[in-house]
C-alpha positions as CSV (number, residue, x, y, z in Angstrom):
1,M,32.3,75.5,39.7
2,P,28.8,76.4,39.5
3,L,26.0,75.1,41.3
4,L,24.0,74.4,38.1
5,E,25.3,74.7,34.7
6,L,23.4,74.4,31.3
7,A,25.4,74.2,28.2
8,R,24.2,73.7,24.6
9,L,21.1,72.7,26.2
10,N,18.4,71.5,23.5
11,A,14.7,70.6,24.9
12,G,11.1,70.5,23.9
13,Y,7.8,68.5,24.0
14,G,8.0,65.3,21.6
15,H,9.1,66.5,18.5
16,R,8.4,70.1,18.9
17,R,12.5,71.3,20.1
18,V,11.9,74.9,22.8
19,L,15.5,75.1,23.9
20,H,17.9,75.4,21.5
21,E,21.8,75.1,22.7
22,V,20.9,77.1,25.9
23,D,23.8,78.0,28.4
24,L,23.1,79.3,31.7
25,S,24.5,79.0,35.5
26,V,23.7,79.9,38.6
27,E,26.2,79.7,41.4
28,E,25.5,78.9,45.2
29,G,23.4,81.4,47.4
30,E,22.9,83.5,43.6
31,I,19.3,84.5,42.9
32,V,19.3,84.4,38.6
33,A,16.3,85.7,36.6
34,I,15.3,84.3,33.8
35,L,13.6,87.4,31.2
36,G,11.8,86.8,28.1
37,A,8.4,86.9,26.3
38,N,5.3,84.5,26.6
39,G,6.9,81.3,24.5
40,A,10.4,82.3,24.7
41,G,11.4,79.0,26.7
42,K,11.4,80.5,30.3
43,T,8.9,77.5,32.1
44,T,10.7,74.9,29.5
45,T,13.6,76.3,31.0
46,L,12.6,75.2,34.7
47,R,11.0,72.1,33.6
48,A,14.4,70.8,31.7
49,I,16.2,71.2,34.9
50,S,13.8,69.7,37.0
51,G,13.4,66.6,35.0
52,S,9.9,66.6,33.7
53,I,10.6,67.0,30.0
54,Q,13.2,65.9,27.4
55,R,16.3,67.1,27.4
56,A,19.9,66.8,25.7
57,G,22.8,68.5,26.1
58,K,25.0,69.5,29.4
59,L,23.2,69.5,32.2
60,M,25.1,69.8,35.8
61,F,24.4,70.1,39.7
62,G,26.9,69.9,41.9
63,G,29.0,68.2,39.8
64,R,26.8,65.8,39.0
65,S,24.8,65.2,35.6
66,L,20.9,65.6,35.7
67,L,20.0,64.6,32.5
68,D,19.4,60.8,33.8
69,C,17.4,62.5,36.9
70,P,13.3,62.2,37.3
71,P,12.2,64.6,38.9
72,P,12.2,62.9,42.6
73,E,15.6,62.1,42.5
74,A,16.3,65.4,41.4
75,A,14.4,66.9,44.4
76,Q,16.5,64.6,46.6
77,L,19.8,66.5,44.8
78,G,18.1,69.4,46.7
79,I,16.3,71.1,43.6
80,A,12.7,72.4,44.7
81,H,10.4,73.4,41.9
82,V,7.6,75.6,42.3
83,P,5.7,75.7,39.0
84,E,3.4,78.1,37.7
85,G,0.1,78.3,39.0
86,R,1.3,77.5,42.7
87,G,0.7,73.3,42.7
88,T,-0.2,73.3,46.4
89,M,-2.6,70.2,47.3
90,G,-5.6,71.6,47.6
91,Q,-7.3,68.8,49.7
92,L,-4.6,69.0,52.3
93,T,-4.1,71.4,54.8
94,V,-1.4,74.0,55.2
95,A,0.2,72.0,57.9
96,E,-0.1,68.8,55.7
97,N,1.5,70.7,52.4
98,L,4.4,72.0,54.5
99,Q,5.1,68.3,55.9
100,L,4.7,66.8,52.5
101,G,7.6,69.5,51.5
102,A,9.9,68.3,53.7
103,Y,9.6,64.4,52.3
104,V,13.0,64.4,51.2
105,R,14.4,65.3,54.2
106,H,15.7,62.8,57.0
107,D,17.2,65.1,59.6
108,K,16.2,66.3,62.8
109,G,15.4,69.9,61.8
110,I,12.1,69.6,60.2
111,A,10.4,70.9,63.5
112,A,12.9,74.1,63.6
113,D,12.6,74.6,59.9
114,L,8.5,74.6,60.3
115,E,8.5,77.4,63.1
116,R,11.4,79.0,60.8
117,V,8.4,79.2,57.8
118,F,6.0,80.5,60.4
119,A,8.1,83.6,60.9
120,Y,8.6,84.5,57.4
121,F,4.8,83.5,56.6
122,P,2.9,84.3,60.0
123,I,-0.3,84.2,58.1
124,L,0.4,80.1,57.4
125,R,0.4,79.9,60.8
126,E,-2.6,81.4,61.5
127,R,-4.0,79.0,58.4
128,R,-2.4,76.2,59.3
129,K,-5.7,73.5,59.7
130,Q,-7.2,75.2,56.6
131,L,-7.3,73.4,53.6
132,A,-5.1,75.1,51.2
133,A,-7.7,74.9,48.0
134,T,-9.7,77.8,50.2
135,L,-6.7,80.3,50.9
136,S,-6.3,83.5,48.8
137,G,-4.1,84.0,45.4
138,G,-1.5,85.4,47.4
139,E,-1.6,82.9,50.4
140,Q,-1.4,80.2,48.2
141,Q,1.7,81.5,46.2
142,M,3.4,81.6,50.3
143,L,2.5,78.1,50.8
144,S,4.1,77.0,47.7
145,I,6.8,78.6,48.3
146,A,7.2,77.9,52.3
147,R,6.8,73.8,51.0
148,A,9.9,74.6,49.2
149,V,11.8,76.1,51.7
150,M,10.7,73.2,53.7
151,A,12.9,70.7,51.9
152,R,15.9,73.0,52.5
153,P,16.8,72.6,49.0
154,R,19.8,74.3,47.8
155,L,18.4,75.6,44.5
156,V,14.9,76.6,44.5
157,L,12.9,77.2,40.6
158,L,10.4,79.5,40.8
159,D,8.3,80.1,37.6
160,E,6.1,83.2,38.1
161,P,5.6,83.7,41.3
162,S,3.4,86.9,41.4
163,L,1.2,86.0,38.2
164,G,-2.5,86.7,39.2
165,L,-1.5,88.7,42.6
166,A,-2.1,92.3,43.6
167,P,0.7,94.3,43.6
168,I,1.1,95.1,47.2
169,V,1.2,91.2,47.3
170,A,3.4,90.8,44.6
171,A,6.2,93.2,46.6
172,R,5.7,90.8,49.3
173,I,6.7,87.8,47.9
174,F,9.6,89.3,46.2
175,E,10.5,90.6,49.4
176,L,10.4,87.4,51.2
177,I,12.1,85.7,48.3
178,S,15.2,87.7,48.8
179,V,14.9,87.3,52.7
180,I,15.1,83.3,52.2
181,N,17.7,83.3,49.6
182,R,19.9,86.0,52.3
183,D,19.4,83.8,55.4
184,L,19.8,80.2,54.0
185,R,21.8,81.0,50.9
186,T,19.6,78.9,49.1
187,A,19.7,79.7,45.3
188,V,17.1,80.8,43.1
189,L,16.4,80.9,39.0
190,L,13.3,83.0,39.1
191,V,11.2,83.2,35.7
192,E,9.2,86.3,36.0
193,Q,7.0,88.7,33.8
194,N,7.6,91.4,36.2
195,A,10.8,92.3,35.2
196,V,11.6,95.2,37.2
197,A,11.2,92.9,40.0
198,A,13.0,90.0,38.8
199,L,16.0,92.7,37.9
200,D,15.8,94.3,41.3
201,I,16.2,91.0,43.4
202,S,18.4,89.4,41.0
203,Q,22.4,89.4,40.8
204,R,22.5,88.0,37.0
205,A,19.5,88.1,34.7
206,Y,19.1,86.1,30.9
207,V,17.0,87.1,28.2
208,L,15.5,84.5,26.2
209,E,14.0,84.8,22.8
210,A,12.7,82.1,20.8
211,G,14.3,79.4,22.9
212,R,18.1,81.0,22.8
213,V,19.8,83.0,25.1
214,A,19.7,86.6,23.6
215,M,21.5,88.5,26.0
216,C,22.9,87.8,29.8
217,G,25.0,89.4,32.5
218,P,24.5,91.6,35.7
219,S,20.9,92.8,36.6
220,A,22.1,96.1,36.7
221,E,23.7,96.6,33.5
222,L,20.3,94.9,32.0
223,K,18.1,97.3,33.8
224,A,20.2,100.3,32.1
225,H,20.2,98.5,28.8
226,E,18.2,100.3,26.2
227,G,16.8,97.3,24.4
228,V,16.0,95.3,27.7
229,R,14.3,98.6,29.0
230,R,12.0,99.0,25.9
231,S,11.2,95.3,25.7
232,Y,10.7,94.4,29.1
233,L,11.0,97.5,31.4
234,G,8.2,99.6,29.7
235,Y,10.3,102.7,29.7
């Protein structure tokens, strides 16, 4: 049984349907990428999973339906959503943002995980007393991912983690996503305009077109597919 399973999922905003009969799955410990042009429904897919928009169909996580779960309950079940634009709390310090990430936890491992996060992101240790709003774009993105890790989720939904970042910073972000996935076996569903980077770190990928799955398969195969290369990889 997949960790996450979408079957014939429809979702949208008010009377405007964006997703049409979407089938998608993520296994435990897997990185799965979602590719597509702007407006294809990538962000809507993540919002449908986390419960912030209307959805209908089949949406299962860990064997439980998410259709009746609002975002706070989805978070308690083990889903962490890192939205486009980072979503850090600008008027809180780095340390306070990280503590906020662990609000769904009641175990004794929070202090150890904070040290783990600082090992992944040493700059956050240096900036731990600094307001999040004063961080650079790359540092804010690191903080948003680190805050998600502090929840110890089973699945992280990552929306455009490289958006607006310098290439060298974006490369470091992708490297850290792979390290976190490997070390913690945290599954990742990644929406990313940098299709080459997304395919490089994922095991499987889906291509959305106009709210429908146009193609899916192992990332290596999609990377070699002529249509994907021309439309998304630029060669």
